[in-house]
FIRO-139906 format. One record per residue (C-alpha): residue number from 1; x, y, z; residue in one letter; chain. Coordinates in steps of 0.5 Angstrom, whole numbers, always signed. Layout:
{NUM, {X, Y, Z}, 'A', 'A'},
...
This chain:
{1, {+168, +160, +179}, 'M', 'A'},
{2, {+162, +162, +182}, 'R', 'A'},
{3, {+166, +164, +189}, 'K', 'A'},
{4, {+171, +169, +184}, 'Y', 'A'},
{5, {+165, +172, +181}, 'F', 'A'},
{6, {+161, +174, +187}, 'C', 'A'},
{7, {+167, +176, +190}, 'A', 'A'},
{8, {+169, +180, +185}, 'G', 'A'},
{9, {+163, +183, +184}, 'F', 'A'},
{10, {+163, +185, +191}, 'L', 'A'},
{11, {+169, +188, +191}, 'S', 'A'},
{12, {+166, +193, +185}, 'I', 'A'},
{13, {+160, +195, +190}, 'L', 'A'},
{14, {+165, +196, +195}, 'L', 'A'},
{15, {+169, +201, +191}, 'S', 'A'},
{16, {+162, +205, +188}, 'A', 'A'},
{17, {+159, +206, +195}, 'S', 'A'},
{18, {+166, +210, +197}, 'V', 'A'},
{19, {+165, +214, +191}, 'F', 'A'},
{20, {+158, +216, +192}, 'A', 'A'},
{21, {+160, +218, +199}, 'D', 'A'},
{22, {+165, +222, +197}, 'G', 'A'},
{23, {+171, +220, +200}, 'I', 'A'},
{24, {+177, +222, +196}, 'V', 'A'},
{25, {+183, +218, +196}, 'T', 'A'},
{26, {+189, +221, +199}, 'A', 'A'},
{27, {+193, +220, +193}, 'G', 'A'},
{28, {+187, +224, +190}, 'S', 'A'},
{29, {+187, +229, +195}, 'F', 'A'},
{30, {+195, +230, +195}, 'F', 'A'},
{31, {+194, +232, +188}, 'D', 'A'},
{32, {+190, +236, +189}, 'S', 'A'},
{33, {+194, +240, +194}, 'V', 'A'},
{34, {+200, +240, +189}, 'S', 'A'},
{35, {+196, +242, +183}, 'S', 'A'},
{36, {+194, +248, +188}, 'Y', 'A'},
{37, {+202, +250, +190}, 'Y', 'A'},
{38, {+203, +249, +182}, 'A', 'A'},
{39, {+197, +254, +180}, 'S', 'A'},
{40, {+201, +260, +186}, 'L', 'A'},
{41, {+206, +264, +183}, 'R', 'A'},
{42, {+208, +266, +190}, 'T', 'A'},
{43, {+208, +266, +198}, 'Y', 'A'},
{44, {+211, +269, +204}, 'E', 'A'},
{45, {+210, +265, +210}, 'A', 'A'},
{46, {+212, +264, +217}, 'R', 'A'},
{47, {+216, +258, +218}, 'V', 'A'},
{48, {+218, +255, +225}, 'D', 'A'},
{49, {+224, +249, +224}, 'I', 'A'},
{50, {+225, +244, +229}, 'K', 'A'},
{51, {+231, +240, +228}, 'A', 'A'},
{52, {+232, +235, +235}, 'G', 'A'},
{53, {+233, +240, +240}, 'K', 'A'},
{54, {+235, +246, +236}, 'Q', 'A'},
{55, {+229, +251, +234}, 'T', 'A'},
{56, {+229, +256, +229}, 'M', 'A'},
{57, {+223, +261, +226}, 'S', 'A'},
{58, {+223, +266, +221}, 'G', 'A'},
{59, {+220, +268, +214}, 'K', 'A'},
{60, {+220, +264, +208}, 'V', 'A'},
{61, {+219, +267, +200}, 'S', 'A'},
{62, {+218, +263, +195}, 'F', 'A'},
{63, {+217, +265, +188}, 'K', 'A'},
{64, {+215, +260, +181}, 'R', 'A'},
{65, {+218, +257, +179}, 'P', 'A'},
{66, {+224, +255, +184}, 'D', 'A'},
{67, {+226, +261, +187}, 'L', 'A'},
{68, {+227, +261, +194}, 'L', 'A'},
{69, {+229, +265, +201}, 'R', 'A'},
{70, {+228, +265, +208}, 'I', 'A'},
{71, {+231, +270, +213}, 'D', 'A'},
{72, {+232, +268, +220}, 'F', 'A'},
{73, {+229, +271, +226}, 'T', 'A'},
{74, {+232, +266, +230}, 'S', 'A'},
{75, {+238, +265, +230}, 'P', 'A'},
{76, {+238, +272, +227}, 'S', 'A'},
{77, {+241, +274, +222}, 'E', 'A'},
{78, {+241, +267, +218}, 'Q', 'A'},
{79, {+239, +267, +211}, 'V', 'A'},
{80, {+238, +260, +206}, 'I', 'A'},
{81, {+237, +263, +199}, 'C', 'A'},
{82, {+236, +259, +193}, 'F', 'A'},
{83, {+236, +262, +186}, 'N', 'A'},
{84, {+234, +256, +181}, 'G', 'A'},
{85, {+241, +254, +180}, 'D', 'A'},
{86, {+246, +256, +187}, 'R', 'A'},
{87, {+243, +255, +195}, 'L', 'A'},
{88, {+247, +260, +198}, 'T', 'A'},
{89, {+247, +260, +206}, 'I', 'A'},
{90, {+249, +265, +211}, 'Y', 'A'},
{91, {+251, +263, +218}, 'L', 'A'},
{92, {+253, +269, +222}, 'P', 'A'},
{93, {+255, +266, +228}, 'G', 'A'},
{94, {+260, +263, +224}, 'S', 'A'},
{95, {+261, +268, +220}, 'S', 'A'},
{96, {+261, +264, +214}, 'A', 'A'},
{97, {+259, +263, +207}, 'I', 'A'},
{98, {+255, +256, +204}, 'L', 'A'},
{99, {+255, +255, +196}, 'N', 'A'},
{100, {+253, +251, +193}, 'Q', 'A'},
{101, {+250, +250, +185}, 'S', 'A'},
{102, {+244, +246, +185}, 'V', 'A'},
{103, {+241, +243, +179}, 'Q', 'A'},
{104, {+234, +248, +178}, 'S', 'A'},
{105, {+230, +241, +180}, 'N', 'A'},
{106, {+232, +239, +184}, 'S', 'A'},
{107, {+226, +241, +189}, 'G', 'A'},
{108, {+229, +247, +193}, 'A', 'A'},
{109, {+224, +247, +199}, 'N', 'A'},
{110, {+218, +241, +200}, 'M', 'A'},
{111, {+214, +247, +200}, 'A', 'A'},
{112, {+213, +247, +193}, 'T', 'A'},
{113, {+211, +244, +187}, 'S', 'A'},
{114, {+217, +242, +185}, 'Q', 'A'},
{115, {+218, +239, +192}, 'G', 'A'},
{116, {+210, +236, +192}, 'L', 'A'},
{117, {+212, +232, +185}, 'S', 'A'},
{118, {+219, +229, +188}, 'L', 'A'},
{119, {+214, +226, +194}, 'M', 'A'},
{120, {+209, +223, +189}, 'R', 'A'},
{121, {+215, +220, +184}, 'R', 'A'},
{122, {+219, +217, +191}, 'Y', 'A'},
{123, {+214, +215, +196}, 'Y', 'A'},
{124, {+207, +212, +197}, 'N', 'A'},
{125, {+202, +217, +200}, 'V', 'A'},
{126, {+197, +214, +205}, 'A', 'A'},
{127, {+191, +218, +210}, 'Y', 'A'},
{128, {+195, +217, +217}, 'E', 'A'},
{129, {+189, +214, +220}, 'K', 'A'},
{130, {+183, +217, +216}, 'S', 'A'},
{131, {+180, +222, +211}, 'S', 'A'},
{132, {+176, +226, +216}, 'A', 'A'},
{133, {+180, +232, +219}, 'P', 'A'},
{134, {+184, +233, +225}, 'V', 'A'},
{135, {+187, +238, +230}, 'P', 'A'},
{136, {+193, +240, +228}, 'L', 'A'},
{137, {+196, +239, +234}, 'S', 'A'},
{138, {+195, +238, +243}, 'E', 'A'},
{139, {+195, +246, +243}, 'D', 'A'},
{140, {+192, +248, +236}, 'N', 'A'},
{141, {+186, +246, +234}, 'P', 'A'},
{142, {+186, +248, +227}, 'E', 'A'},
{143, {+183, +242, +223}, 'Q', 'A'},
{144, {+188, +239, +218}, 'V', 'A'},
{145, {+188, +232, +214}, 'I', 'A'},
{146, {+194, +228, +216}, 'K', 'A'},
{147, {+198, +224, +211}, 'L', 'A'},
{148, {+203, +220, +212}, 'T', 'A'},
{149, {+208, +218, +206}, 'L', 'A'},
{150, {+213, +212, +206}, 'S', 'A'},
{151, {+219, +212, +202}, 'R', 'A'},
{152, {+219, +206, +196}, 'K', 'A'},
{153, {+226, +206, +195}, 'N', 'A'},
{154, {+232, +207, +201}, 'T', 'A'},
{155, {+236, +212, +196}, 'A', 'A'},
{156, {+231, +217, +200}, 'E', 'A'},
{157, {+233, +221, +205}, 'A', 'A'},
{158, {+228, +221, +209}, 'F', 'A'},
{159, {+224, +214, +211}, 'R', 'A'},
{160, {+217, +217, +213}, 'Y', 'A'},
{161, {+214, +224, +211}, 'I', 'A'},
{162, {+208, +227, +214}, 'K', 'A'},
{163, {+205, +233, +212}, 'L', 'A'},
{164, {+198, +236, +215}, 'A', 'A'},
{165, {+194, +240, +211}, 'I', 'A'},
{166, {+188, +245, +212}, 'N', 'A'},
{167, {+183, +242, +207}, 'P', 'A'},
{168, {+179, +248, +206}, 'E', 'A'},
{169, {+186, +253, +203}, 'S', 'A'},
{170, {+190, +247, +201}, 'K', 'A'},
{171, {+196, +249, +204}, 'L', 'A'},
{172, {+200, +245, +208}, 'I', 'A'},
{173, {+201, +247, +215}, 'R', 'A'},
{174, {+206, +242, +218}, 'R', 'A'},
{175, {+212, +238, +215}, 'I', 'A'},
{176, {+216, +232, +219}, 'E', 'A'},
{177, {+221, +228, +216}, 'G', 'A'},
{178, {+224, +222, +219}, 'I', 'A'},
{179, {+230, +219, +218}, 'T', 'A'},
{180, {+232, +212, +217}, 'P', 'A'},
{181, {+235, +213, +224}, 'Q', 'A'},
{182, {+229, +216, +228}, 'G', 'A'},
{183, {+232, +224, +227}, 'E', 'A'},
{184, {+226, +228, +226}, 'S', 'A'},
{185, {+225, +235, +222}, 'F', 'A'},
{186, {+219, +239, +223}, 'V', 'A'},
{187, {+217, +245, +218}, 'F', 'A'},
{188, {+210, +249, +221}, 'T', 'A'},
{189, {+208, +254, +216}, 'F', 'A'},
{190, {+203, +259, +218}, 'S', 'A'},
{191, {+200, +267, +217}, 'S', 'A'},
{192, {+201, +266, +209}, 'Y', 'A'},
{193, {+201, +271, +204}, 'A', 'A'},
{194, {+199, +269, +197}, 'I', 'A'},
{195, {+201, +272, +190}, 'N', 'A'},
{196, {+204, +278, +193}, 'V', 'A'},
{197, {+209, +282, +189}, 'D', 'A'},
{198, {+216, +279, +191}, 'I', 'A'},
{199, {+222, +282, +186}, 'P', 'A'},
{200, {+227, +278, +182}, 'D', 'A'},
{201, {+233, +281, +186}, 'N', 'A'},
{202, {+230, +279, +193}, 'R', 'A'},
{203, {+233, +272, +192}, 'F', 'A'},
{204, {+239, +275, +190}, 'L', 'A'},
{205, {+243, +274, +197}, 'Y', 'A'},
{206, {+249, +280, +198}, 'D', 'A'},
{207, {+253, +276, +203}, 'A', 'A'},
{208, {+257, +281, +209}, 'P', 'A'},
{209, {+264, +281, +205}, 'S', 'A'},
{210, {+268, +280, +212}, 'S', 'A'},
{211, {+265, +272, +212}, 'A', 'A'},
{212, {+269, +266, +209}, 'N', 'A'},
{213, {+266, +264, +203}, 'N', 'A'},
{214, {+267, +255, +203}, 'Y', 'A'},
{215, {+264, +253, +196}, 'N', 'A'},
{216, {+261, +246, +194}, 'N', 'A'},
{217, {+260, +245, +201}, 'F', 'A'},
{218, {+255, +238, +200}, 'L', 'A'},
{219, {+261, +234, +197}, 'F', 'A'},
{220, {+267, +236, +202}, 'N', 'A'},
{221, {+270, +232, +206}, 'E', 'A'},
C-alpha cells in the first residue's frame, strides 16, 4: 500500500510541477485555437494546396458561420463555393459545374471553428514532438507549434491530420491530411486578413451558362 501511495503522490507532484512551469497540454492549446476561430467573423487568406504531384493556389474567403469560397489563380478561374447548404465546384478545364447538397454542420473547411470542432471530436490531439515552437519548414523560419491528430476510428477519411499553428496569432498556417493509403493533402495559409467586410452574395456563385452541370456528384457511380 505504501508503494502505491508513494507512486500516486509522485505523479501528483510531477503534474503540479508541469502546471507550475506553465506547460500547456496539446488538447488545451488546440481548444484555445478552436475558441479563437469561433470568435472570428470573417477571414481571407492565400491558400496553396498540394495533392500528390498536383499544386493549386488561390484566395480563400470565410464568413461565419459556414460560408466558404476559394477563387483559384492556379488553375485559373477554378472556383469552390459553399453557401451553407450547397457545395459548388467549377472546373473550367472540363467546362463542368459540380453541385452537391451538404449539411450545414458538415464542416466545409478544416480551417474553421466547425472543422476544428469535428477534429476535436473524432481525433486524438498530441504535440508532434514537443510544445516548443519550431520552424514551419526548412525554407520558412516562422515559428509554429505543430500538432498531430490521430483518428479515433476507421470511419474518418484521414488517418492523421497535422497542424502547424502560429502560437501568437493562433492562426493555422498549415494543415496536412494523410489518408490510410499514405496520400497527403497539404493546405498552406498565408497573408491573412481578419474580420474584413465580406457581403453574403460573394458566396452565391454565378457559374458560366455554357458549362455542364452535374448534381450530387459525391454519390453518383
